[in-house]
DOVOBA-245768 format. One record per residue: x, y, z of N, C-alpha, C, O in turn; residue in three letters; residue number from 1. Coordinates in steps of 0.2 Angstrom, whole numbers. Layout:
<node n_c1="X" n_c2="Y" n_c3="Z" ca_c1="X" ca_c2="Y" ca_c3="Z" c_c1="X" c_c2="Y" c_c3="Z" o_c1="X" o_c2="Y" o_c3="Z" type="ALA" seq="NUM"/>
...
# end
This chain:
<node n_c1="353" n_c2="612" n_c3="564" ca_c1="358" ca_c2="612" ca_c3="558" c_c1="365" c_c2="613" c_c3="560" o_c1="369" o_c2="609" o_c3="557" type="UNK" seq="1"/>
<node n_c1="367" n_c2="617" n_c3="565" ca_c1="374" ca_c2="619" ca_c3="567" c_c1="375" c_c2="612" c_c3="570" o_c1="381" o_c2="611" o_c3="569" type="UNK" seq="2"/>
<node n_c1="373" n_c2="608" n_c3="574" ca_c1="374" ca_c2="603" ca_c3="577" c_c1="376" c_c2="597" c_c3="572" o_c1="381" o_c2="594" o_c3="573" type="UNK" seq="3"/>
<node n_c1="372" n_c2="597" n_c3="566" ca_c1="374" ca_c2="592" ca_c3="561" c_c1="381" c_c2="594" c_c3="557" o_c1="384" o_c2="590" o_c3="555" type="UNK" seq="4"/>
<node n_c1="382" n_c2="600" n_c3="556" ca_c1="387" ca_c2="602" ca_c3="553" c_c1="393" c_c2="600" c_c3="557" o_c1="398" o_c2="597" o_c3="555" type="UNK" seq="5"/>
<node n_c1="392" n_c2="603" n_c3="563" ca_c1="398" ca_c2="601" ca_c3="569" c_c1="399" c_c2="593" c_c3="569" o_c1="405" o_c2="591" o_c3="569" type="UNK" seq="6"/>
<node n_c1="395" n_c2="589" n_c3="569" ca_c1="394" ca_c2="581" ca_c3="569" c_c1="399" c_c2="579" c_c3="564" o_c1="404" o_c2="576" o_c3="565" type="UNK" seq="7"/>
<node n_c1="396" n_c2="583" n_c3="558" ca_c1="400" ca_c2="580" ca_c3="552" c_c1="407" c_c2="583" c_c3="551" o_c1="411" o_c2="580" o_c3="546" type="UNK" seq="8"/>
<node n_c1="408" n_c2="588" n_c3="554" ca_c1="415" ca_c2="591" ca_c3="553" c_c1="420" c_c2="586" c_c3="559" o_c1="426" o_c2="584" o_c3="557" type="UNK" seq="9"/>
<node n_c1="417" n_c2="584" n_c3="564" ca_c1="420" ca_c2="580" ca_c3="570" c_c1="422" c_c2="574" c_c3="566" o_c1="428" o_c2="573" o_c3="566" type="UNK" seq="10"/>
<node n_c1="417" n_c2="569" n_c3="563" ca_c1="418" ca_c2="563" ca_c3="561" c_c1="422" c_c2="563" c_c3="554" o_c1="423" o_c2="558" o_c3="552" type="UNK" seq="11"/>
<node n_c1="423" n_c2="569" n_c3="550" ca_c1="428" ca_c2="569" ca_c3="545" c_c1="435" c_c2="570" c_c3="548" o_c1="440" o_c2="567" o_c3="546" type="UNK" seq="12"/>
<node n_c1="435" n_c2="574" n_c3="554" ca_c1="442" ca_c2="575" ca_c3="557" c_c1="445" c_c2="569" c_c3="560" o_c1="451" o_c2="568" o_c3="559" type="UNK" seq="13"/>
<node n_c1="441" n_c2="565" n_c3="562" ca_c1="443" ca_c2="558" ca_c3="566" c_c1="444" c_c2="554" c_c3="560" o_c1="450" o_c2="550" o_c3="560" type="UNK" seq="14"/>
<node n_c1="441" n_c2="553" n_c3="555" ca_c1="443" ca_c2="550" ca_c3="550" c_c1="450" c_c2="551" c_c3="546" o_c1="453" o_c2="546" o_c3="544" type="UNK" seq="15"/>
<node n_c1="451" n_c2="557" n_c3="546" ca_c1="457" ca_c2="559" ca_c3="543" c_c1="463" c_c2="558" c_c3="548" o_c1="468" o_c2="555" o_c3="546" type="UNK" seq="16"/>
<node n_c1="461" n_c2="559" n_c3="554" ca_c1="467" ca_c2="557" ca_c3="559" c_c1="468" c_c2="549" c_c3="559" o_c1="474" o_c2="548" o_c3="560" type="UNK" seq="17"/>
<node n_c1="463" n_c2="545" n_c3="558" ca_c1="463" ca_c2="538" ca_c3="558" c_c1="468" c_c2="536" c_c3="553" o_c1="474" o_c2="533" o_c3="554" type="UNK" seq="18"/>
<node n_c1="466" n_c2="539" n_c3="547" ca_c1="471" ca_c2="537" ca_c3="541" c_c1="477" c_c2="539" c_c3="540" o_c1="482" o_c2="537" o_c3="537" type="UNK" seq="19"/>
<node n_c1="478" n_c2="545" n_c3="544" ca_c1="485" ca_c2="548" ca_c3="543" c_c1="491" c_c2="544" c_c3="549" o_c1="497" o_c2="543" o_c3="548" type="UNK" seq="20"/>
<node n_c1="487" n_c2="540" n_c3="554" ca_c1="491" ca_c2="537" ca_c3="558" c_c1="492" c_c2="530" c_c3="556" o_c1="496" o_c2="527" o_c3="560" type="UNK" seq="21"/>
<node n_c1="489" n_c2="528" n_c3="551" ca_c1="490" ca_c2="521" ca_c3="550" c_c1="497" c_c2="519" c_c3="547" o_c1="500" o_c2="522" o_c3="543" type="UNK" seq="22"/>
<node n_c1="499" n_c2="515" n_c3="550" ca_c1="506" ca_c2="513" ca_c3="548" c_c1="508" c_c2="509" c_c3="541" o_c1="504" o_c2="505" o_c3="539" type="UNK" seq="23"/>
<node n_c1="513" n_c2="511" n_c3="538" ca_c1="515" ca_c2="509" ca_c3="532" c_c1="517" c_c2="501" c_c3="532" o_c1="519" o_c2="499" o_c3="538" type="UNK" seq="24"/>
<node n_c1="517" n_c2="496" n_c3="526" ca_c1="519" ca_c2="490" ca_c3="528" c_c1="525" c_c2="489" c_c3="529" o_c1="527" o_c2="483" o_c3="531" type="UNK" seq="25"/>
<node n_c1="531" n_c2="495" n_c3="528" ca_c1="537" ca_c2="493" ca_c3="530" c_c1="537" c_c2="494" c_c3="538" o_c1="541" o_c2="490" o_c3="541" type="UNK" seq="26"/>
<node n_c1="533" n_c2="499" n_c3="540" ca_c1="533" ca_c2="501" ca_c3="548" c_c1="531" c_c2="495" c_c3="551" o_c1="534" o_c2="493" o_c3="556" type="UNK" seq="27"/>
<node n_c1="525" n_c2="491" n_c3="548" ca_c1="522" ca_c2="485" ca_c3="551" c_c1="527" c_c2="479" c_c3="551" o_c1="528" o_c2="475" o_c3="555" type="UNK" seq="28"/>
<node n_c1="531" n_c2="479" n_c3="545" ca_c1="535" ca_c2="473" ca_c3="545" c_c1="541" c_c2="475" c_c3="550" o_c1="544" o_c2="470" o_c3="554" type="UNK" seq="29"/>
<node n_c1="543" n_c2="481" n_c3="551" ca_c1="549" ca_c2="482" ca_c3="557" c_c1="546" c_c2="481" c_c3="563" o_c1="549" o_c2="478" o_c3="567" type="UNK" seq="30"/>
<node n_c1="540" n_c2="484" n_c3="564" ca_c1="537" ca_c2="483" ca_c3="572" c_c1="535" c_c2="476" c_c3="574" o_c1="534" o_c2="474" o_c3="580" type="UNK" seq="31"/>
<node n_c1="534" n_c2="471" n_c3="569" ca_c1="532" ca_c2="464" ca_c3="570" c_c1="539" c_c2="461" c_c3="570" o_c1="539" o_c2="455" o_c3="572" type="UNK" seq="32"/>
<node n_c1="545" n_c2="463" n_c3="567" ca_c1="551" ca_c2="460" ca_c3="567" c_c1="552" c_c2="455" c_c3="562" o_c1="555" o_c2="450" o_c3="564" type="UNK" seq="33"/>
<node n_c1="549" n_c2="456" n_c3="556" ca_c1="548" ca_c2="450" ca_c3="551" c_c1="555" c_c2="452" c_c3="548" o_c1="556" o_c2="447" o_c3="544" type="UNK" seq="34"/>
<node n_c1="559" n_c2="456" n_c3="548" ca_c1="566" ca_c2="456" ca_c3="545" c_c1="571" c_c2="452" c_c3="550" o_c1="577" o_c2="452" o_c3="548" type="UNK" seq="35"/>
<node n_c1="569" n_c2="449" n_c3="555" ca_c1="573" ca_c2="445" ca_c3="560" c_c1="574" c_c2="438" c_c3="555" o_c1="579" o_c2="435" o_c3="555" type="UNK" seq="36"/>
<node n_c1="569" n_c2="437" n_c3="552" ca_c1="570" ca_c2="431" ca_c3="548" c_c1="569" c_c2="431" c_c3="541" o_c1="572" o_c2="427" o_c3="538" type="UNK" seq="37"/>
<node n_c1="566" n_c2="436" n_c3="538" ca_c1="565" ca_c2="438" ca_c3="531" c_c1="569" c_c2="444" c_c3="529" o_c1="569" o_c2="448" o_c3="533" type="UNK" seq="38"/>
<node n_c1="571" n_c2="444" n_c3="523" ca_c1="573" ca_c2="450" ca_c3="519" c_c1="569" c_c2="451" c_c3="512" o_c1="565" o_c2="447" o_c3="510" type="UNK" seq="39"/>
<node n_c1="571" n_c2="457" n_c3="509" ca_c1="568" ca_c2="458" ca_c3="503" c_c1="569" c_c2="453" c_c3="498" o_c1="564" o_c2="451" o_c3="494" type="UNK" seq="40"/>
<node n_c1="576" n_c2="451" n_c3="496" ca_c1="578" ca_c2="448" ca_c3="491" c_c1="583" c_c2="441" c_c3="493" o_c1="583" o_c2="436" o_c3="489" type="UNK" seq="41"/>
<node n_c1="585" n_c2="440" n_c3="498" ca_c1="589" ca_c2="435" ca_c3="500" c_c1="587" c_c2="431" c_c3="504" o_c1="583" o_c2="434" o_c3="508" type="UNK" seq="42"/>
<node n_c1="587" n_c2="425" n_c3="506" ca_c1="586" ca_c2="419" ca_c3="511" c_c1="590" c_c2="421" c_c3="517" o_c1="596" o_c2="421" o_c3="517" type="UNK" seq="43"/>
<node n_c1="587" n_c2="421" n_c3="523" ca_c1="590" ca_c2="424" ca_c3="529" c_c1="589" c_c2="416" c_c3="532" o_c1="592" o_c2="411" o_c3="530" type="UNK" seq="44"/>
<node n_c1="585" n_c2="417" n_c3="537" ca_c1="582" ca_c2="410" ca_c3="541" c_c1="576" c_c2="408" c_c3="537" o_c1="575" o_c2="402" o_c3="536" type="UNK" seq="45"/>
<node n_c1="572" n_c2="412" n_c3="534" ca_c1="566" ca_c2="411" ca_c3="530" c_c1="567" c_c2="413" c_c3="523" o_c1="571" o_c2="416" o_c3="521" type="UNK" seq="46"/>
<node n_c1="563" n_c2="411" n_c3="519" ca_c1="562" ca_c2="414" ca_c3="512" c_c1="562" c_c2="421" c_c3="512" o_c1="561" o_c2="424" o_c3="517" type="UNK" seq="47"/>
<node n_c1="565" n_c2="424" n_c3="505" ca_c1="565" ca_c2="431" ca_c3="505" c_c1="557" c_c2="433" c_c3="503" o_c1="554" o_c2="429" o_c3="500" type="UNK" seq="48"/>
<node n_c1="555" n_c2="440" n_c3="504" ca_c1="549" ca_c2="442" ca_c3="502" c_c1="548" c_c2="440" c_c3="494" o_c1="543" o_c2="438" o_c3="491" type="UNK" seq="49"/>
<node n_c1="555" n_c2="441" n_c3="491" ca_c1="554" ca_c2="440" ca_c3="483" c_c1="552" c_c2="432" c_c3="482" o_c1="547" o_c2="431" o_c3="479" type="UNK" seq="50"/>
<node n_c1="556" n_c2="427" n_c3="485" ca_c1="554" ca_c2="421" ca_c3="485" c_c1="547" c_c2="419" c_c3="487" o_c1="544" o_c2="415" o_c3="484" type="UNK" seq="51"/>
<node n_c1="544" n_c2="422" n_c3="491" ca_c1="536" ca_c2="420" ca_c3="493" c_c1="532" c_c2="424" c_c3="488" o_c1="528" o_c2="420" o_c3="485" type="UNK" seq="52"/>
<node n_c1="533" n_c2="430" n_c3="486" ca_c1="529" ca_c2="433" ca_c3="481" c_c1="529" c_c2="428" c_c3="475" o_c1="524" o_c2="426" o_c3="472" type="UNK" seq="53"/>
<node n_c1="536" n_c2="424" n_c3="473" ca_c1="537" ca_c2="420" ca_c3="466" c_c1="531" c_c2="415" c_c3="469" o_c1="526" o_c2="413" o_c3="465" type="UNK" seq="54"/>
<node n_c1="532" n_c2="411" n_c3="475" ca_c1="529" ca_c2="406" ca_c3="475" c_c1="521" c_c2="406" c_c3="474" o_c1="517" o_c2="402" o_c3="471" type="UNK" seq="55"/>
<node n_c1="518" n_c2="412" n_c3="477" ca_c1="511" ca_c2="414" ca_c3="476" c_c1="508" c_c2="416" c_c3="470" o_c1="502" o_c2="415" o_c3="468" type="UNK" seq="56"/>
<node n_c1="513" n_c2="419" n_c3="465" ca_c1="512" ca_c2="422" ca_c3="460" c_c1="505" c_c2="419" c_c3="455" o_c1="505" o_c2="413" o_c3="453" type="UNK" seq="57"/>
<node n_c1="502" n_c2="422" n_c3="454" ca_c1="495" ca_c2="420" ca_c3="450" c_c1="490" c_c2="416" c_c3="454" o_c1="485" o_c2="414" o_c3="451" type="UNK" seq="58"/>
<node n_c1="491" n_c2="415" n_c3="460" ca_c1="487" ca_c2="411" ca_c3="465" c_c1="481" c_c2="416" c_c3="468" o_c1="482" o_c2="419" o_c3="473" type="UNK" seq="59"/>
<node n_c1="476" n_c2="416" n_c3="466" ca_c1="470" ca_c2="420" ca_c3="468" c_c1="469" c_c2="420" c_c3="475" o_c1="465" o_c2="425" o_c3="477" type="UNK" seq="60"/>
<node n_c1="471" n_c2="416" n_c3="479" ca_c1="470" ca_c2="416" ca_c3="486" c_c1="476" c_c2="417" c_c3="490" o_c1="476" o_c2="415" o_c3="496" type="UNK" seq="61"/>
<node n_c1="481" n_c2="420" n_c3="487" ca_c1="488" ca_c2="421" ca_c3="489" c_c1="488" c_c2="425" c_c3="496" o_c1="491" o_c2="424" o_c3="502" type="UNK" seq="62"/>
<node n_c1="484" n_c2="431" n_c3="495" ca_c1="483" ca_c2="436" ca_c3="501" c_c1="480" c_c2="432" c_c3="507" o_c1="482" o_c2="433" o_c3="513" type="UNK" seq="63"/>
<node n_c1="475" n_c2="430" n_c3="505" ca_c1="470" ca_c2="426" ca_c3="511" c_c1="475" c_c2="420" c_c3="514" o_c1="475" o_c2="419" o_c3="520" type="UNK" seq="64"/>
<node n_c1="480" n_c2="417" n_c3="510" ca_c1="483" ca_c2="412" ca_c3="513" c_c1="489" c_c2="415" c_c3="517" o_c1="491" o_c2="412" o_c3="522" type="UNK" seq="65"/>
<node n_c1="491" n_c2="419" n_c3="515" ca_c1="497" ca_c2="422" ca_c3="519" c_c1="495" c_c2="426" c_c3="525" o_c1="498" o_c2="425" o_c3="531" type="UNK" seq="66"/>
<node n_c1="489" n_c2="430" n_c3="525" ca_c1="486" ca_c2="433" ca_c3="531" c_c1="483" c_c2="427" c_c3="537" o_c1="483" o_c2="428" o_c3="543" type="UNK" seq="67"/>
<node n_c1="481" n_c2="421" n_c3="533" ca_c1="480" ca_c2="416" ca_c3="538" c_c1="487" c_c2="412" c_c3="541" o_c1="487" o_c2="409" o_c3="546" type="UNK" seq="68"/>
<node n_c1="493" n_c2="412" n_c3="537" ca_c1="498" ca_c2="410" ca_c3="541" c_c1="500" c_c2="415" c_c3="546" o_c1="502" o_c2="413" o_c3="551" type="UNK" seq="69"/>
<node n_c1="500" n_c2="421" n_c3="544" ca_c1="502" ca_c2="426" ca_c3="550" c_c1="499" c_c2="427" c_c3="556" o_c1="501" o_c2="429" o_c3="561" type="UNK" seq="70"/>
<node n_c1="491" n_c2="425" n_c3="555" ca_c1="487" ca_c2="425" ca_c3="560" c_c1="487" c_c2="420" c_c3="565" o_c1="486" o_c2="421" o_c3="571" type="UNK" seq="71"/>
<node n_c1="488" n_c2="413" n_c3="561" ca_c1="487" ca_c2="407" ca_c3="565" c_c1="494" c_c2="403" c_c3="567" o_c1="495" o_c2="398" o_c3="570" type="UNK" seq="72"/>
<node n_c1="499" n_c2="407" n_c3="564" ca_c1="506" ca_c2="405" ca_c3="566" c_c1="507" c_c2="397" c_c3="561" o_c1="511" o_c2="393" o_c3="563" type="UNK" seq="73"/>
<node n_c1="502" n_c2="396" n_c3="555" ca_c1="503" ca_c2="390" ca_c3="552" c_c1="511" c_c2="390" c_c3="548" o_c1="514" o_c2="395" o_c3="547" type="UNK" seq="74"/>
<node n_c1="513" n_c2="384" n_c3="546" ca_c1="518" ca_c2="384" ca_c3="542" c_c1="524" c_c2="384" c_c3="547" o_c1="530" o_c2="385" o_c3="544" type="UNK" seq="75"/>
<node n_c1="524" n_c2="384" n_c3="554" ca_c1="530" ca_c2="385" ca_c3="558" c_c1="531" c_c2="393" c_c3="558" o_c1="537" o_c2="394" o_c3="561" type="UNK" seq="76"/>
<node n_c1="526" n_c2="397" n_c3="557" ca_c1="528" ca_c2="404" ca_c3="555" c_c1="525" c_c2="407" c_c3="564" o_c1="519" o_c2="406" o_c3="566" type="UNK" seq="77"/>
<node n_c1="529" n_c2="412" n_c3="567" ca_c1="527" ca_c2="415" ca_c3="572" c_c1="519" c_c2="419" c_c3="571" o_c1="517" o_c2="421" o_c3="565" type="UNK" seq="78"/>
<node n_c1="515" n_c2="419" n_c3="575" ca_c1="509" ca_c2="422" ca_c3="575" c_c1="511" c_c2="430" c_c3="576" o_c1="515" o_c2="432" o_c3="581" type="UNK" seq="79"/>
<node n_c1="507" n_c2="433" n_c3="572" ca_c1="507" ca_c2="441" ca_c3="574" c_c1="502" c_c2="443" c_c3="576" o_c1="497" o_c2="442" o_c3="573" type="UNK" seq="80"/>
<node n_c1="502" n_c2="448" n_c3="582" ca_c1="498" ca_c2="451" ca_c3="585" c_c1="495" c_c2="457" c_c3="581" o_c1="496" o_c2="463" o_c3="584" type="UNK" seq="81"/>
<node n_c1="492" n_c2="457" n_c3="576" ca_c1="490" ca_c2="463" ca_c3="571" c_c1="484" c_c2="463" c_c3="570" o_c1="482" o_c2="457" o_c3="570" type="UNK" seq="82"/>
<node n_c1="481" n_c2="468" n_c3="567" ca_c1="474" ca_c2="469" ca_c3="566" c_c1="473" c_c2="465" c_c3="558" o_c1="477" o_c2="464" o_c3="554" type="UNK" seq="83"/>
<node n_c1="467" n_c2="464" n_c3="557" ca_c1="467" ca_c2="459" ca_c3="550" c_c1="469" c_c2="465" c_c3="544" o_c1="472" o_c2="463" o_c3="539" type="UNK" seq="84"/>
<node n_c1="467" n_c2="472" n_c3="545" ca_c1="470" ca_c2="476" ca_c3="541" c_c1="477" c_c2="477" c_c3="540" o_c1="479" o_c2="478" o_c3="534" type="UNK" seq="85"/>
<node n_c1="481" n_c2="477" n_c3="544" ca_c1="488" ca_c2="477" ca_c3="546" c_c1="491" c_c2="470" c_c3="543" o_c1="496" o_c2="470" o_c3="540" type="UNK" seq="86"/>
<node n_c1="488" n_c2="465" n_c3="543" ca_c1="490" ca_c2="458" ca_c3="541" c_c1="490" c_c2="458" c_c3="534" o_c1="494" o_c2="456" o_c3="530" type="UNK" seq="87"/>
<node n_c1="484" n_c2="462" n_c3="532" ca_c1="482" ca_c2="461" ca_c3="524" c_c1="487" c_c2="466" c_c3="520" o_c1="490" o_c2="464" o_c3="515" type="UNK" seq="88"/>
<node n_c1="489" n_c2="472" n_c3="523" ca_c1="495" ca_c2="476" ca_c3="521" c_c1="501" c_c2="473" c_c3="521" o_c1="506" o_c2="475" o_c3="517" type="UNK" seq="89"/>
<node n_c1="502" n_c2="469" n_c3="525" ca_c1="508" ca_c2="465" ca_c3="525" c_c1="509" c_c2="460" c_c3="520" o_c1="514" o_c2="460" o_c3="516" type="UNK" seq="90"/>
<node n_c1="503" n_c2="456" n_c3="520" ca_c1="503" ca_c2="451" ca_c3="514" c_c1="504" c_c2="455" c_c3="507" o_c1="508" o_c2="454" o_c3="503" type="UNK" seq="91"/>
<node n_c1="501" n_c2="459" n_c3="507" ca_c1="501" ca_c2="463" ca_c3="499" c_c1="509" c_c2="466" c_c3="498" o_c1="512" o_c2="465" o_c3="493" type="UNK" seq="92"/>
<node n_c1="511" n_c2="468" n_c3="503" ca_c1="518" ca_c2="472" ca_c3="502" c_c1="522" c_c2="466" c_c3="500" o_c1="525" o_c2="465" o_c3="494" type="UNK" seq="93"/>
<node n_c1="521" n_c2="461" n_c3="504" ca_c1="526" ca_c2="455" ca_c3="503" c_c1="524" c_c2="452" c_c3="495" o_c1="529" o_c2="450" o_c3="492" type="UNK" seq="94"/>
<node n_c1="517" n_c2="451" n_c3="494" ca_c1="516" ca_c2="448" ca_c3="487" c_c1="518" c_c2="452" c_c3="481" o_c1="518" o_c2="450" o_c3="476" type="UNK" seq="95"/>
<node n_c1="520" n_c2="460" n_c3="483" ca_c1="521" ca_c2="464" ca_c3="477" c_c1="530" c_c2="464" c_c3="477" o_c1="533" o_c2="466" o_c3="472" type="UNK" seq="96"/>
<node n_c1="532" n_c2="460" n_c3="482" ca_c1="541" ca_c2="461" ca_c3="481" c_c1="543" c_c2="457" c_c3="474" o_c1="540" o_c2="453" o_c3="471" type="UNK" seq="97"/>
<node n_c1="550" n_c2="460" n_c3="473" ca_c1="552" ca_c2="456" ca_c3="467" c_c1="559" c_c2="456" c_c3="467" o_c1="563" o_c2="453" o_c3="463" type="UNK" seq="98"/>
# end
């Protein structure tokens, strides 16, 4: 019984640490140097996050399309070496831009 409680406590602790160490979308964007080409609202070398969000507004596959672009380097975009969860977070952040 004590072993089960200890095991559950350890698993819960590790789960909490994992979620507390997760990077925010802003941190992921900074660490992947997205701001080198993109900004929130103005065109730099590439479309702004707001322009990208407007382009994909109302499209049900928007997040999957952006994740694929970031993952594979489609549409002349650099490939990002990030996990699928991080790519989804970046895509969700970009799609929420105004």
